[in-house]
C-alpha positions, 0 to 999 in steps of 0.5 A: 901892086897886087890886091891880096885882100880887103879887110872890113872893119868897124864903122864901114872902115877897111884896110886894103892889103897890097903885095908888091912884086919887088922893091921897085914896084913898092917904091912906085906905089909910094911915090904916088902919095906925093909930098903931103906925108910924114915918114916914120922909120927906125934906124933899121928900116931907114937903112933900106934907103940910100937917101931918106924922103923929105919930112921924116922921123927916124926913131931908135929901134926896139921894144924899149922905145915903144912909149910916150916919148916916141909918140911925142917925137912923131907928133912934134914932127907932124906939127913942125912939117905942117901936116893937116888932117888929110895928110898921110902918116907912113909907118915904115918898119917893124911892129914897133914902128907900125904900132906907134905910127898908127897910134900917133896918126889916130891922135893927130887932129883926131885922126890923120890918114895912115899907111903901113909898110911892114918890113918884118915878117912879124909885122906883115902877118900880125901888127900891120893888119887889124887896126890895133895901135899901141905902146907899152906902159908900166912894164906891160906890153901894149897896154895903151892903144886904140883901134885905128886901121890903116887905109893901105898895108903895103907888103914887099917880101924883098924887105925880109932878105936883110932881116936877121935870122932871129927876127925872121923866125920870130915872125914865123911864130905868128904864122904858125899860130894862124896855121892852128886857128883856121878850120882848114889846115891849108897853112899848116900843110903849106908850112910843113911841105915848104919848110926849106923854101920858107927858111931860104926866104924864097920870094914866091913861097914867102909871099904865098905864106904871108897871104895865107896867114893874113887871110886867117887873121882877117876871118877873126878881125871881120867878125869882131873888129874891136874885140867886143864879142870875144872872137878876136881874142882867139888871135891871142893864142899863146900870147897870155903866156908870151906877154908874161914871159916877155914882160917878166924878162924885160922884153929881152930874153925872148923875141915876140914870135918865139915867146908866142910859139912857146906860149902856144905849146904851153896852152896846148899842154894845159889843154891836155891836162884839163882834158879839153885838148886831144893829146894827138892834136897837141903832138901834131901842133908841136911837130910843126913848132919843132920843125921850125926849131922853136924852144917849146921845152923851155921852163921858167925857174921857180924863182921867176914865178912871182914876176911871171905871175904878176905880169899875167895879172896885167894881161889885157884879156882880163874880164871881171878881174880874171885872166882868160887863156886861149885854149884849143879843143882841136884844129880851128877850135879855140876857146877862152877859159880861166885856169887853175893856178896849180895847173899853170905852174905845172906847164911853166915852171921847171920840174914843177909837178 
């Protein structure tokens, strides 16, 4: 395993991000934990094993199962297997599994050990790093959660080879976001120059892309581990739009990464309308989004506005009752701002002018 980077978090905690050469390398590292563990899978990630390890939980896949019931199942299994506070919860799967495993681990005996093995691109570059744990509640995405970083995040891009094309492209939405947020445009250029290899899931190319992407996220996390300074909120570029789109569509119409890509384009268009984003920068960003075939031209129907707006009201980034949107001045220059409702309608509703 290669140590890619170490993310320093609150109260002296840290997460080590390790990248495996292949599945065999990953398996060897996982075997070093011994038997004092609880493995948490969903049916999709469990299928990567010919036979499952002892002391496991296999949950139903999908956002619809990201709730209290799944947390109860994980915690009940931990009790049944006699886990102690020094036991390790291993979340093996996508963002839903890693988020829920982390939350359950943070609750068990006021905090057990945690290792995450993200098996989707979205989880590798987003959910597994940074210490956020969450479940959905009251039809609001990730409303209930805590900050509880994994001691290790183990990445093996070989797990992406069996990932459905739709899920792989969903993860690319978060990578593209990171390409815009960093002051340098190394990740942007990498994605523009290596499009074919990235889409072909070339191991070396994807591993390098993942490391570049995580490094961008780590910059923001280390400056603001628990989102108290507003800096880490910039990682939510596109997410206020995206979560509203997902929530109003009951999490089924758009995958998360595709919704984020759509939301980034809406934020850029909004910035141009407000006179804070250069139109040339918007076009540069949209060029990358279109290169990876994200549907940034989609608009909601007029009849969907009320449910969309209500979903916006549940956004976690509200301050003093006001929703703040992440907008961009230019490359690596995000900022938070409230938005006039008339301008908001212009960028999200079909033919609204």
